[in-house]
Structure formats: structure tokens, C-alpha cells
C-alpha atoms as a printed R data frame, in Angstrom:
    type eleno elety resid chain resno       x      y      z
1   ATOM     1    CA   MET     A     1   0.000  0.000  0.000
2   ATOM     2    CA   LYS     A     2   1.289  3.484 -0.845
3   ATOM     3    CA   ILE     A     3   0.661  5.699  2.169
4   ATOM     4    CA   LEU     A     4   1.214  9.447  2.398
5   ATOM     5    CA   GLN     A     5   1.252 11.012  5.857
6   ATOM     6    CA   LEU     A     6   0.926 14.772  6.355
7   ATOM     7    CA   THR     A     7   2.298 16.673  9.335
8   ATOM     8    CA   ASP     A     8   3.538 20.207  9.870
9   ATOM     9    CA   ASP     A     9   6.630 19.059 11.780
10  ATOM    10    CA   LEU     A    10   8.963 16.120 12.328
11  ATOM    11    CA   PRO     A    11  11.647 15.167 14.841
12  ATOM    12    CA   PRO     A    12  14.320 16.165 15.597
13  ATOM    13    CA   HIS     A    13  13.030 19.664 14.804
14  ATOM    14    CA   ILE     A    14  10.446 18.809 17.440
15  ATOM    15    CA   LEU     A    15  10.845 15.968 19.935
16  ATOM    16    CA   GLY     A    16   7.191 15.337 20.790
17  ATOM    17    CA   GLY     A    17   3.705 16.035 19.521
18  ATOM    18    CA   SER     A    18   2.020 14.664 16.436
19  ATOM    19    CA   GLY     A    19   5.245 14.814 14.415
20  ATOM    20    CA   ARG     A    20   6.799 12.221 16.685
21  ATOM    21    CA   ILE     A    21   3.760  9.951 16.283
22  ATOM    22    CA   VAL     A    22   3.913 10.345 12.501
23  ATOM    23    CA   TRP     A    23   7.569  9.324 12.393
24  ATOM    24    CA   GLU     A    24   7.051  6.285 14.641
25  ATOM    25    CA   THR     A    25   3.995  5.284 12.611
26  ATOM    26    CA   ALA     A    26   5.935  5.651  9.370
27  ATOM    27    CA   LYS     A    27   8.720  3.395 10.639
28  ATOM    28    CA   GLY     A    28   6.195  0.803 11.791
29  ATOM    29    CA   LEU     A    29   4.335  0.799  8.463
30  ATOM    30    CA   LEU     A    30   7.624  0.565  6.605
31  ATOM    31    CA   SER     A    31   8.550 -2.526  8.607
32  ATOM    32    CA   ARG     A    32   5.322 -4.082  7.335
33  ATOM    33    CA   ARG     A    33   6.465 -3.526  3.758
34  ATOM    34    CA   HIS     A    34   4.237 -0.579  2.904
35  ATOM    35    CA   GLU     A    35   5.569  2.271  0.762
36  ATOM    36    CA   ILE     A    36   5.687  5.341  2.991
37  ATOM    37    CA   SER     A    37   5.957  9.017  2.125
38  ATOM    38    CA   ILE     A    38   5.684 12.025  4.426
39  ATOM    39    CA   LEU     A    39   4.744 15.575  3.488
40  ATOM    40    CA   THR     A    40   5.909 18.121  6.043
41  ATOM    41    CA   ALA     A    41   6.896 21.747  6.558
42  ATOM    42    CA   ALA     A    42   9.788 20.783  8.827
43  ATOM    43    CA   PRO     A    43  13.113 22.380  7.861
44  ATOM    44    CA   ARG     A    44  15.045 20.281  5.352
45  ATOM    45    CA   ASP     A    45  18.093 20.010  7.607
46  ATOM    46    CA   ALA     A    46  16.010 18.643 10.497
47  ATOM    47    CA   PHE     A    47  14.970 15.277  9.079
48  ATOM    48    CA   PRO     A    48  15.701 12.077 10.985
49  ATOM    49    CA   ILE     A    49  19.035 10.559 10.004
50  ATOM    50    CA   SER     A    50  17.499  7.189  9.115
51  ATOM    51    CA   ALA     A    51  15.048  8.581  6.576
52  ATOM    52    CA   GLU     A    52  16.447  6.899  3.448
53  ATOM    53    CA   GLU     A    53  13.589  4.442  2.929
54  ATOM    54    CA   ILE     A    54  10.848  6.901  3.895
55  ATOM    55    CA   ARG     A    55  10.363  9.487  1.164
56  ATOM    56    CA   ILE     A    56  10.058 12.939  2.700
57  ATOM    57    CA   HIS     A    57   8.568 15.826  0.738
58  ATOM    58    CA   THR     A    58   8.512 19.407  1.947
59  ATOM    59    CA   ILE     A    59   6.550 22.595  1.500
60  ATOM    60    CA   PRO     A    60   7.834 25.966  2.756
61  ATOM    61    CA   ARG     A    61   7.166 27.012  6.325
62  ATOM    62    CA   ARG     A    62   5.104 30.183  6.602
63  ATOM    63    CA   ASN     A    63   4.769 32.897  9.197
64  ATOM    64    CA   GLU     A    64   2.238 31.613 11.715
65  ATOM    65    CA   ARG     A    65   0.592 35.030 12.057
66  ATOM    66    CA   TRP     A    66  -1.811 34.331  9.164
67  ATOM    67    CA   ALA     A    67  -2.158 30.586  9.728
68  ATOM    68    CA   HIS     A    68  -5.832 30.793 10.705
69  ATOM    69    CA   TYR     A    69  -6.661 32.263  7.284
70  ATOM    70    CA   ARG     A    70  -4.079 30.401  5.224
71  ATOM    71    CA   SER     A    71  -5.066 26.953  6.548
72  ATOM    72    CA   VAL     A    72  -8.483 27.170  4.900
73  ATOM    73    CA   PHE     A    73  -8.195 29.868  2.194
74  ATOM    74    CA   SER     A    74  -4.703 29.548  0.678
75  ATOM    75    CA   ARG     A    75  -4.802 28.264 -2.893
76  ATOM    76    CA   SER     A    76  -1.008 28.343 -3.108
77  ATOM    77    CA   VAL     A    77  -0.641 25.938 -0.164
78  ATOM    78    CA   GLU     A    78  -3.318 23.697 -1.649
79  ATOM    79    CA   LYS     A    79  -1.401 23.670 -4.934
80  ATOM    80    CA   GLU     A    80   1.860 22.778 -3.174
81  ATOM    81    CA   VAL     A    81   0.253 19.910 -1.265
82  ATOM    82    CA   MET     A    82  -1.582 18.585 -4.310
83  ATOM    83    CA   SER     A    83   1.602 18.609 -6.395
84  ATOM    84    CA   VAL     A    84   3.121 16.174 -3.883
85  ATOM    85    CA   ILE     A    85  -0.044 14.067 -3.801
86  ATOM    86    CA   ASP     A    86  -0.045 13.870 -7.600
87  ATOM    87    CA   GLU     A    87   3.635 12.890 -7.569
88  ATOM    88    CA   VAL     A    88   3.263 10.208 -4.875
89  ATOM    89    CA   LYS     A    89  -0.100  8.881 -6.097
90  ATOM    90    CA   PRO     A    90  -0.911  7.325 -2.707
91  ATOM    91    CA   ASN     A    91  -3.572  4.729 -2.005
92  ATOM    92    CA   ILE     A    92  -4.234  6.429  1.356
93  ATOM    93    CA   ILE     A    93  -3.625  9.920  2.733
94  ATOM    94    CA   HIS     A    94  -3.342 10.203  6.513
95  ATOM    95    CA   ALA     A    95  -3.135 13.743  7.908
96  ATOM    96    CA   HIS     A    96  -2.123 14.625 11.468
97  ATOM    97    CA   GLY     A    97  -1.136 18.094 12.748
98  ATOM    98    CA   THR     A    98  -1.799 20.452  9.798
99  ATOM    99    CA   ALA     A    99  -3.202 23.604 11.414
100 ATOM   100    CA   TRP     A   100  -0.198 25.900 10.952
101 ATOM   101    CA   HIS     A   101   1.410 25.128  7.603
102 ATOM   102    CA   THR     A   102  -0.166 22.312  5.589
103 ATOM   103    CA   GLY     A   103  -3.765 23.352  6.200
104 ATOM   104    CA   TYR     A   104  -7.001 21.636  5.230
105 ATOM   105    CA   ARG     A   105  -7.937 23.047  1.821
106 ATOM   106    CA   TRP     A   106  -6.278 20.175 -0.085
107 ATOM   107    CA   ILE     A   107  -8.762 17.622  1.311
108 ATOM   108    CA   GLY     A   108 -11.473 18.396 -1.218
109 ATOM   109    CA   ALA     A   109  -9.105 18.106 -4.174
110 ATOM   110    CA   ALA     A   110  -7.682 14.823 -2.880
111 ATOM   111    CA   CYS     A   111 -11.154 13.383 -2.375
112 ATOM   112    CA   ALA     A   112 -12.065 14.467 -5.901
113 ATOM   113    CA   ARG     A   113  -9.256 12.175 -7.081
114 ATOM   114    CA   ASN     A   114 -10.918  9.315 -5.143
115 ATOM   115    CA   ILE     A   115  -8.038  9.011 -2.698
116 ATOM   116    CA   PRO     A   116  -9.282  7.955  0.761
117 ATOM   117    CA   CYS     A   117  -8.366 10.599  3.354
118 ATOM   118    CA   ILE     A   118  -8.001 10.047  7.093
119 ATOM   119    CA   PHE     A   119  -7.450 12.742  9.705
120 ATOM   120    CA   THR     A   120  -6.178 12.050 13.219
121 ATOM   121    CA   MET     A   121  -6.944 14.609 15.924
122 ATOM   122    CA   HIS     A   122  -3.944 14.983 18.217
123 ATOM   123    CA   GLY     A   123  -5.312 18.149 19.790
124 ATOM   124    CA   VAL     A   124  -8.098 20.707 19.515
125 ATOM   125    CA   MET     A   125  -6.690 23.045 16.862
126 ATOM   126    CA   HIS     A   126  -9.479 22.088 14.459
127 ATOM   127    CA   VAL     A   127 -12.046 23.604 16.860
128 ATOM   128    CA   SER     A   128  -9.998 26.126 18.815
129 ATOM   129    CA   TYR     A   129  -7.025 28.489 18.572
130 ATOM   130    CA   GLY     A   130  -5.031 26.843 21.322
131 ATOM   131    CA   LYS     A   131  -5.259 24.668 24.395
132 ATOM   132    CA   VAL     A   132  -8.548 24.234 26.252
133 ATOM   133    CA   THR     A   133  -9.573 22.983 29.669
134 ATOM   134    CA   GLY     A   134 -12.844 21.555 28.431
135 ATOM   135    CA   HIS     A   135 -14.674 23.560 31.081
136 ATOM   136    CA   GLU     A   136 -14.858 26.927 29.278
137 ATOM   137    CA   THR     A   137 -18.183 28.707 29.399
138 ATOM   138    CA   SER     A   138 -17.400 30.430 26.091
139 ATOM   139    CA   LEU     A   139 -14.745 28.985 23.795
140 ATOM   140    CA   PHE     A   140 -15.425 31.738 21.256
141 ATOM   141    CA   LEU     A   141 -14.594 34.454 23.784
142 ATOM   142    CA   LYS     A   142 -11.433 32.625 24.874
143 ATOM   143    CA   ASP     A   143 -10.306 32.292 21.257
144 ATOM   144    CA   LEU     A   144 -11.083 35.952 20.557
145 ATOM   145    CA   LEU     A   145  -9.003 37.090 23.532
146 ATOM   146    CA   ARG     A   146  -5.941 35.053 22.502
147 ATOM   147    CA   ALA     A   147  -6.180 35.386 18.703
148 ATOM   148    CA   ARG     A   148  -7.455 38.993 18.621
149 ATOM   149    CA   TRP     A   149  -7.100 40.499 15.136
150 ATOM   150    CA   THR     A   150  -5.704 37.266 13.670
151 ATOM   151    CA   MET     A   151  -8.959 35.456 14.401
152 ATOM   152    CA   ASN     A   152 -10.718 34.141 11.297
153 ATOM   153    CA   PRO     A   153 -14.485 34.039 11.965
154 ATOM   154    CA   LEU     A   154 -14.964 31.471  9.188
155 ATOM   155    CA   ARG     A   155 -12.090 29.209 10.225
156 ATOM   156    CA   ASN     A   156 -13.819 26.616 12.404
157 ATOM   157    CA   VAL     A   157 -16.903 26.145 10.268
158 ATOM   158    CA   THR     A   158 -14.723 25.853  7.146
159 ATOM   159    CA   ILE     A   159 -12.447 23.274  8.771
160 ATOM   160    CA   ARG     A   160 -15.488 21.277  9.861
161 ATOM   161    CA   LYS     A   161 -16.762 21.287  6.277
162 ATOM   162    CA   MET     A   162 -13.378 20.205  4.912
163 ATOM   163    CA   LEU     A   163 -12.810 17.464  7.485
164 ATOM   164    CA   GLY     A   164 -16.348 16.264  6.810
165 ATOM   165    CA   GLN     A   165 -15.096 15.073  3.421
166 ATOM   166    CA   CYS     A   166 -12.609 12.658  5.024
167 ATOM   167    CA   ASN     A   167 -13.318  8.952  4.935
168 ATOM   168    CA   ALA     A   168 -12.439  8.609  8.633
169 ATOM   169    CA   LEU     A   169 -11.785 10.915 11.569
170 ATOM   170    CA   LEU     A   170  -9.745  9.551 14.475
171 ATOM   171    CA   ALA     A   171  -8.968 10.915 17.936
172 ATOM   172    CA   VAL     A   172  -6.095  9.782 20.141
173 ATOM   173    CA   SER     A   173  -8.279  9.543 23.261
174 ATOM   174    CA   GLU     A   174 -11.876  9.329 24.373
175 ATOM   175    CA   ALA     A   175 -11.421 12.665 26.165
176 ATOM   176    CA   LEU     A   176 -10.533 14.322 22.871
177 ATOM   177    CA   ARG     A   177 -13.233 12.503 20.931
178 ATOM   178    CA   SER     A   178 -15.979 13.583 23.324
179 ATOM   179    CA   TYR     A   179 -14.749 17.184 23.258
180 ATOM   180    CA   ALA     A   180 -14.684 17.236 19.450
181 ATOM   181    CA   ALA     A   181 -18.218 15.786 19.373
182 ATOM   182    CA   LYS     A   182 -19.510 18.909 21.116
183 ATOM   183    CA   TYR     A   183 -18.253 21.023 18.221
184 ATOM   184    CA   GLY     A   184 -19.645 19.119 15.279
185 ATOM   185    CA   TYR     A   185 -17.559 15.937 15.039
186 ATOM   186    CA   PRO     A   186 -19.839 13.141 16.310
187 ATOM   187    CA   GLN     A   187 -18.486 10.593 13.793
188 ATOM   188    CA   THR     A   188 -14.962 10.522 15.242
189 ATOM   189    CA   LYS     A   189 -13.523  7.199 16.414
190 ATOM   190    CA   VAL     A   190 -10.863  6.615 19.062
191 ATOM   191    CA   LEU     A   191  -7.498  5.113 18.127
192 ATOM   192    CA   ARG     A   192  -4.973  5.467 20.925
193 ATOM   193    CA   ASN     A   193  -1.288  5.644 20.062
194 ATOM   194    CA   GLY     A   194   1.087  2.787 20.708
195 ATOM   195    CA   ILE     A   195   4.830  2.776 21.312
196 ATOM   196    CA   ASP     A   196   7.743  0.555 20.329
197 ATOM   197    CA   LEU     A   197   8.085 -1.634 23.405
198 ATOM   198    CA   LEU     A   198  11.352 -3.134 22.182
199 ATOM   199    CA   PHE     A   199  12.862  0.339 22.308
200 ATOM   200    CA   TRP     A   200  11.077  1.585 25.431
201 ATOM   201    CA   LYS     A   201  12.532 -0.948 27.784
202 ATOM   202    CA   SER     A   202  15.094  0.190 30.267
203 ATOM   203    CA   GLY     A   203  18.253 -1.881 30.422
204 ATOM   204    CA   THR     A   204  19.782  0.412 33.031
205 ATOM   205    CA   SER     A   205  19.298  0.138 36.778
206 ATOM   206    CA   LYS     A   206  18.154  3.097 38.806
207 ATOM   207    CA   GLU     A   207  21.544  3.339 40.475
208 ATOM   208    CA   GLN     A   208  23.418  3.244 37.165
209 ATOM   209    CA   ALA     A   209  21.138  5.841 35.614
210 ATOM   210    CA   ARG     A   210  21.544  8.243 38.529
211 ATOM   211    CA   THR     A   211  25.295  7.803 38.487
212 ATOM   212    CA   GLN     A   212  25.379  8.508 34.759
213 ATOM   213    CA   LEU     A   213  23.257 11.645 35.193
214 ATOM   214    CA   ARG     A   214  25.091 12.720 38.381
215 ATOM   215    CA   LEU     A   215  21.906 12.625 40.417
216 ATOM   216    CA   PRO     A   216  21.652 11.839 44.163
217 ATOM   217    CA   GLN     A   217  21.167  8.139 44.863
218 ATOM   218    CA   ASN     A   218  19.116  7.773 48.006
219 ATOM   219    CA   VAL     A   219  16.363 10.349 47.569
220 ATOM   220    CA   PRO     A   220  12.835 10.200 46.133
221 ATOM   221    CA   LEU     A   221  13.161 11.509 42.563
222 ATOM   222    CA   PHE     A   222  10.227 12.407 40.330
223 ATOM   223    CA   LEU     A   223  10.432 13.095 36.601
224 ATOM   224    CA   PHE     A   224   8.522 15.827 34.807
225 ATOM   225    CA   ALA     A   225   8.999 15.579 31.028
226 ATOM   226    CA   GLY     A   226   7.403 18.323 28.993
227 ATOM   227    CA   ARG     A   227   7.246 22.003 28.315
228 ATOM   228    CA   ILE     A   228   7.495 24.109 31.457
229 ATOM   229    CA   GLY     A   229   4.422 26.272 31.948
230 ATOM   230    CA   TYR     A   230   1.177 26.737 33.818
231 ATOM   231    CA   ASP     A   231  -0.855 24.560 31.434
232 ATOM   232    CA   LYS     A   232   1.528 21.634 31.895
233 ATOM   233    CA   GLY     A   233   1.158 21.905 35.680
234 ATOM   234    CA   THR     A   234   4.340 23.634 36.837
235 ATOM   235    CA   ASP     A   235   2.432 25.409 39.606
236 ATOM   236    CA   VAL     A   236   1.025 22.068 40.742
237 ATOM   237    CA   LEU     A   237   4.548 20.718 41.144
238 ATOM   238    CA   LEU     A   238   5.710 23.713 43.168
239 ATOM   239    CA   LYS     A   239   2.755 23.481 45.526
240 ATOM   240    CA   SER     A   240   2.728 19.704 45.986
241 ATOM   241    CA   LEU     A   241   6.347 18.492 45.934
242 ATOM   242    CA   PRO     A   242   7.339 17.209 49.409
243 ATOM   243    CA   SER     A   243  10.413 18.759 51.011
244 ATOM   244    CA   SER     A   244  12.261 15.410 50.907
245 ATOM   245    CA   ALA     A   245  11.724 14.888 47.173
246 ATOM   246    CA   HIS     A   246  13.836 15.940 44.199
247 ATOM   247    CA   LEU     A   247  12.433 16.970 40.826
248 ATOM   248    CA   LEU     A   248  14.058 16.035 37.516
249 ATOM   249    CA   VAL     A   249  12.759 18.201 34.681
250 ATOM   250    CA   CYS     A   250  13.281 17.563 30.999
251 ATOM   251    CA   GLY     A   251  11.815 19.961 28.480
252 ATOM   252    CA   GLY     A   252  11.735 23.508 27.193
253 ATOM   253    CA   GLY     A   253  10.568 26.725 28.729
254 ATOM   254    CA   ASP     A   254  11.553 29.135 31.481
255 ATOM   255    CA   THR     A   255  12.951 27.321 34.519
256 ATOM   256    CA   THR     A   256  13.048 30.419 36.764
257 ATOM   257    CA   SER     A   257  10.026 29.477 38.868
258 ATOM   258    CA   LEU     A   258  11.419 25.999 39.599
259 ATOM   259    CA   LYS     A   259  14.757 27.267 40.824
260 ATOM   260    CA   VAL     A   260  13.159 27.984 44.205
261 ATOM   261    CA   LEU     A   261  13.630 24.248 44.834
262 ATOM   262    CA   GLY     A   262  17.362 24.869 45.071
263 ATOM   263    CA   ASP     A   263  19.539 21.756 44.844
264 ATOM   264    CA   ARG     A   264  16.412 19.571 44.725
265 ATOM   265    CA   PHE     A   265  15.787 20.789 41.160
266 ATOM   266    CA   HIS     A   266  17.646 19.043 38.322
267 ATOM   267    CA   PHE     A   267  17.158 20.301 34.782
268 ATOM   268    CA   LEU     A   268  18.058 18.751 31.453
269 ATOM   269    CA   SER     A   269  17.114 20.439 28.197
270 ATOM   270    CA   SER     A   270  15.006 18.574 25.639
271 ATOM   271    CA   GLN     A   271  16.250 15.000 25.293
272 ATOM   272    CA   ASN     A   272  16.108 12.552 22.415
273 ATOM   273    CA   PRO     A   273  14.432  9.141 22.927
274 ATOM   274    CA   GLU     A   274  17.697  7.373 23.784
275 ATOM   275    CA   GLN     A   275  18.405  9.924 26.504
276 ATOM   276    CA   MET     A   276  14.836  9.744 27.786
277 ATOM   277    CA   ARG     A   277  15.195  6.044 28.557
278 ATOM   278    CA   ILE     A   278  17.960  6.911 31.023
279 ATOM   279    CA   LEU     A   279  15.764  9.544 32.671
280 ATOM   280    CA   TYR     A   280  12.915  7.086 33.129
281 ATOM   281    CA   ALA     A   281  15.336  4.586 34.644
282 ATOM   282    CA   ALA     A   282  16.610  7.211 37.093
283 ATOM   283    CA   CYS     A   283  13.249  8.306 38.508
284 ATOM   284    CA   ASP     A   284  10.904  6.702 41.027
285 ATOM   285    CA   ALA     A   285   7.807  7.866 39.153
286 ATOM   286    CA   ALA     A   286   6.807 10.175 36.309
287 ATOM   287    CA   LEU     A   287   4.502 13.142 36.880
288 ATOM   288    CA   VAL     A   288   1.896 14.409 34.402
289 ATOM   289    CA   PRO     A   289   0.068 17.277 36.199
290 ATOM   290    CA   SER     A   290  -1.472 19.029 33.147
291 ATOM   291    CA   VAL     A   291  -4.324 21.387 33.999
292 ATOM   292    CA   TYR     A   292  -5.683 21.500 30.427
293 ATOM   293    CA   LEU     A   293  -7.186 18.869 28.146
294 ATOM   294    CA   ASP     A   294  -3.894 17.095 27.458
295 ATOM   295    CA   PRO     A   295  -5.032 14.762 24.641
296 ATOM   296    CA   PHE     A   296  -2.975 11.600 25.271
297 ATOM   297    CA   PRO     A   297   0.448 12.162 26.871
298 ATOM   298    CA   THR     A   298   2.998  9.782 25.400
299 ATOM   299    CA   VAL     A   299   5.172 10.200 28.495
300 ATOM   300    CA   CYS     A   300   2.662  8.044 30.396
301 ATOM   301    CA   LEU     A   301   3.190  5.156 27.982
302 ATOM   302    CA   GLU     A   302   6.957  5.489 27.866
303 ATOM   303    CA   ALA     A   303   7.332  5.695 31.638
304 ATOM   304    CA   MET     A   304   5.187  2.629 32.281
305 ATOM   305    CA   ALA     A   305   6.944  0.711 29.501
306 ATOM   306    CA   CYS     A   306  10.186  1.420 31.372
307 ATOM   307    CA   GLY     A   307   8.588  0.135 34.570
308 ATOM   308    CA   ARG     A   308   7.859  3.453 36.255
309 ATOM   309    CA   PRO     A   309   4.429  4.305 37.695
310 ATOM   310    CA   VAL     A   310   2.794  7.569 36.694
311 ATOM   311    CA   LEU     A   311   0.988 10.157 38.786
312 ATOM   312    CA   ALA     A   312  -1.364 11.465 36.122
313 ATOM   313    CA   THR     A   313  -3.822 14.279 35.664
314 ATOM   314    CA   THR     A   314  -7.570 13.807 35.482
315 ATOM   315    CA   GLU     A   315  -7.623 16.342 32.627
316 ATOM   316    CA   GLY     A   316  -7.534 14.835 29.153
317 ATOM   317    CA   GLY     A   317  -6.467 11.371 28.079
318 ATOM   318    CA   ALA     A   318  -3.795 10.429 30.634
319 ATOM   319    CA   LYS     A   319  -6.380  8.644 32.763
320 ATOM   320    CA   GLU     A   320  -7.085  6.350 29.797
321 ATOM   321    CA   SER     A   321  -3.626  4.792 29.985
322 ATOM   322    CA   VAL     A   322  -2.920  4.799 33.749
323 ATOM   323    CA   ILE     A   323  -4.801  2.334 35.965
324 ATOM   324    CA   ASP     A   324  -5.385  4.148 39.240
325 ATOM   325    CA   GLY     A   325  -3.742  2.339 42.140
326 ATOM   326    CA   ILE     A   326  -2.167 -0.316 39.913
327 ATOM   327    CA   THR     A   327   0.142  1.278 37.318
328 ATOM   328    CA   GLY     A   328   0.076  4.687 38.958
329 ATOM   329    CA   TRP     A   329  -2.471  7.160 40.244
330 ATOM   330    CA   VAL     A   330  -4.949  9.578 38.677
331 ATOM   331    CA   ARG     A   331  -5.505 12.776 40.654
332 ATOM   332    CA   ASP     A   332  -7.133 16.163 40.045
333 ATOM   333    CA   PRO     A   333  -4.243 18.623 39.506
334 ATOM   334    CA   ILE     A   334  -6.301 21.528 40.795
335 ATOM   335    CA   ASP     A   335  -6.467 19.763 44.162
336 ATOM   336    CA   THR     A   336  -2.804 20.249 45.048
337 ATOM   337    CA   ALA     A   337  -3.362 18.935 48.582
338 ATOM   338    CA   THR     A   338  -4.330 15.558 47.130
339 ATOM   339    CA   TRP     A   339  -1.316 15.627 44.844
340 ATOM   340    CA   ARG     A   340   0.939 16.397 47.792
341 ATOM   341    CA   THR     A   341  -0.567 13.548 49.820
342 ATOM   342    CA   GLN     A   342   0.046 11.121 46.962
343 ATOM   343    CA   LEU     A   343   3.628 12.291 46.480
344 ATOM   344    CA   GLU     A   344   4.275 11.971 50.203
345 ATOM   345    CA   TRP     A   345   2.988  8.398 50.042
346 ATOM   346    CA   CYS     A   346   5.383  7.720 47.166
347 ATOM   347    CA   CYS     A   347   8.296  9.115 49.177
348 ATOM   348    CA   ALA     A   348   7.444  6.864 52.125
349 ATOM   349    CA   HIS     A   349   6.807  3.719 50.037
350 ATOM   350    CA   ARG     A   350   9.600  3.649 47.485
351 ATOM   351    CA   SER     A   351  10.109 -0.092 47.875
352 ATOM   352    CA   GLU     A   352   6.414 -0.731 47.206
353 ATOM   353    CA   MET     A   353   6.617  1.385 44.071
354 ATOM   354    CA   GLN     A   354   9.374 -0.866 42.758
355 ATOM   355    CA   THR     A   355   6.956 -3.802 42.849
356 ATOM   356    CA   MET     A   356   4.785 -1.958 40.301
357 ATOM   357    CA   GLU     A   357   7.487 -2.248 37.632
358 ATOM   358    CA   HIS     A   358   6.339 -5.545 36.111
359 ATOM   359    CA   ILE     A   359   2.659 -4.600 36.281
360 ATOM   360    CA   CYS     A   360   3.341 -1.362 34.412
361 ATOM   361    CA   ARG     A   361   5.263 -3.212 31.741
362 ATOM   362    CA   GLU     A   362   2.616 -5.913 31.321
363 ATOM   363    CA   HIS     A   363  -0.095 -3.264 31.008
364 ATOM   364    CA   MET     A   364   1.798 -1.610 28.149
365 ATOM   365    CA   GLU     A   365   2.439 -4.919 26.409
366 ATOM   366    CA   GLU     A   366  -1.227 -5.841 26.560
367 ATOM   367    CA   HIS     A   367  -2.765 -2.534 25.504
368 ATOM   368    CA   PHE     A   368  -0.300 -0.023 24.049
369 ATOM   369    CA   SER     A   369   2.194 -1.733 21.766
370 ATOM   370    CA   ILE     A   370   3.001 -0.219 18.382
371 ATOM   371    CA   ASP     A   371   1.877 -3.514 16.804
372 ATOM   372    CA   ARG     A   372  -1.601 -3.194 18.320
373 ATOM   373    CA   TYR     A   373  -1.806  0.383 17.072
374 ATOM   374    CA   LEU     A   374  -0.660 -0.511 13.556
375 ATOM   375    CA   ASP     A   375  -3.093 -3.434 13.338
376 ATOM   376    CA   GLU     A   376  -6.011 -1.137 14.155
377 ATOM   377    CA   LEU     A   377  -4.732  1.643 11.899
378 ATOM   378    CA   LEU     A   378  -4.357 -0.679  8.906
379 ATOM   379    CA   GLU     A   379  -7.869 -1.953  9.518
380 ATOM   380    CA   VAL     A   380  -9.095  1.656  9.230
381 ATOM   381    CA   TYR     A   381  -7.083  2.112  6.035
382 ATOM   382    CA   ASN     A   382  -8.550 -1.034  4.468
383 ATOM   383    CA   GLN     A   383 -12.087 -0.128  5.457
384 ATOM   384    CA   CYS     A   384 -11.687  3.315  3.867
385 ATOM   385    CA   ARG     A   385 -10.290  1.817  0.677
386 ATOM   386    CA   MET     A   386 -13.115 -0.690  0.445
387 ATOM   387    CA   SER     A   387 -15.797  1.916  1.072
388 ATOM   388    CA   GLY     A   388 -14.268  4.179 -1.578
389 ATOM   389    CA   SER     A   389 -13.936  1.495 -4.242
């Protein structure tokens, strides 16, 4: 099968997000002997080193200021995307994060060529102008305040019309699917991501990992992997971290607020997957305290695959991968007292947490392998091809 995936970005230009999922999916489909191409706006010098067998096509990156108009109105972007589609001649087109550069206008032209189109929702950019909590009383007002004069009043309704032409709409979590349904996407199905469990398996002991990273050995150490900021739960960490615990942070953003932790704060800039395995091995548990609708945090899967329990947020899709009390805990991040109580328990029961290692791993092997994900994705592809024939 000739498959063309669309995404605005790819690693290593970005380390997470939908671009990471696209690349992992492409490698998995390639291993199953499908012919894979990717269309992206990632810089040409930022492609993965091992991209020889995956054909990567590019369109120019644009200034994001006019993205909300360009994504639905730009004929030039549509022409650029369609020139690649006509060159590749795919049997299936699978689009992921396209809100900023690739847009949605090409969907109608692709469908007119009888090419089945699938769109995976990795976030809410098709209904909003940024992150949401899911509890807003007026999403329109929130979007107006953050987009201001760049707001396109026809954007959302036009995107809904364009995505309505797709053969299948997928969401990476039930939390995201149910949110999208409120804004005109009732037909969306859930397909949760999987990860490569052969790769995400720590072969390093906790002691070795801490020695390698020059971290203290005999202290409770929690890992926060993600962009530093209010939405990701930085304030939750500051208010709930016990005085005996250390915090290992990996990600981008301003670290100033976390420096109040003194020598209990350990920061590493954005890490590649190989480096992340060492971080998971070094920690006692991973923390995901997002206070917004975090669609389906991959860090939950990776941590549990490496045998580390996760203290996860109730907001978004994290609770769909973590089994409360078994592979970790699911707590309301707004209730920082509850978070602090749970972290204090973790500090006092480190040996008990170690017994969760095999359960976490088994849970990932049963439900979140890349093979399970690819099986379900290929079933969607085949159904779309049959319905379009």
C-alpha cells in the first residue's frame, strides 16, 4: 500500500507532539512492507538521520501570524500539497497536525481524485485556537481574547466542512473525541497511540542511571517531562512536591520558577528518545500534572513501559492509559493537597513502588504496543479503501 502522511513538523526539529507519532507510525508501516511518504513543513536540515527508505517531501514554512486564514483559504498551499499528492499517487492519505502550515484546503481536491483521506486529531486546533480545559463557558470568547485580530471568523466552520469530506476521523483519546463531538464531530472514532516496546525498555538500573546523570542516589526523585508552563502543571509541582523529594525536569521553557527548589531541582534540556530512557530509569515515578485537556500524553506510555508508575492528571487522556492504584495514580491537579498527599505516600513507600514495575510493563504490552496500534490503523485504512472502491 502506498501511504502518504501529512504533518507540519517532524523530529528532531520537534521531539514530541504529532510529528513524533507520525515518524514512529511511518517506521512501523515501513517494517510491514508498505511504501511510505511524508509531506511536512519541517526544515530540510532537520529530518531524521534514518530517513532513506521513507520518502520525505517538503513545502515551505510560513509565518504563523496568518495561519488561521491560510489553513483554509490559501490556494497556493493547496497547490503545493496537491503537487506532492499527484507525484506520490498514494492509495491512502493520513493527515495529522496540519493547522499551521499544511492546512485543510487540499482535502477536497484529494477526495475528488478518489483518494481515501483520514485525519487524526492529536489536539483541539481544528475547533480552537489553542489549548482548552474543556470547562470553558465560552470557547469563542477565549479564542477571541488570545487570537485577537488574527482570528478568522470562518475558520472553524470551514475546517469542519473540509474534514467532513474525510473517509475517517480519528482521535487519540476518548477525552478528545468527546470534546470534538460537542463542536460538530460526532463521527470521530478513538485510536490510541502505541509505542515501540522493544525500544522503550530500560536496560539500566536506577543506580546506574543516577550515576550517569550525576543525580543523588538515596532520595525520592520524580520526573517531569514536557514544556514548562502553567498549562503543563508547573504550579502544581511547586505546591505539591514534598520537602524530601527531588524533581528532575526535561523539556523547554523558562525554569526560573522551579529554581526555588534549590539543589532539589535538576534540569536537562530537551532529550532525544535514547536519553529519555535513562531519565525514566533514574526516577521513582513520572509526573503528568497538566491542567488543560492534554489529549494523550505519550510520556505516560513510555514511563510505564520502562517500569515506572505515573501520577497522572484527570484532565484529558492520561487517565485512559494509567490504571489508578495499579500502574500509577490519577488525581485532580487543581487539588494540590491531594497531589501532595500522593507524592508523600510515594516518598514513604519507594520499595512498594518498585513492585509496580512488572505490572506497568505488562499493562503496556497488553494494551499499548506499536503492533496493536498498527493493526487497528491498517484496519481503518482497508475499510476506507473498500468503502471508496
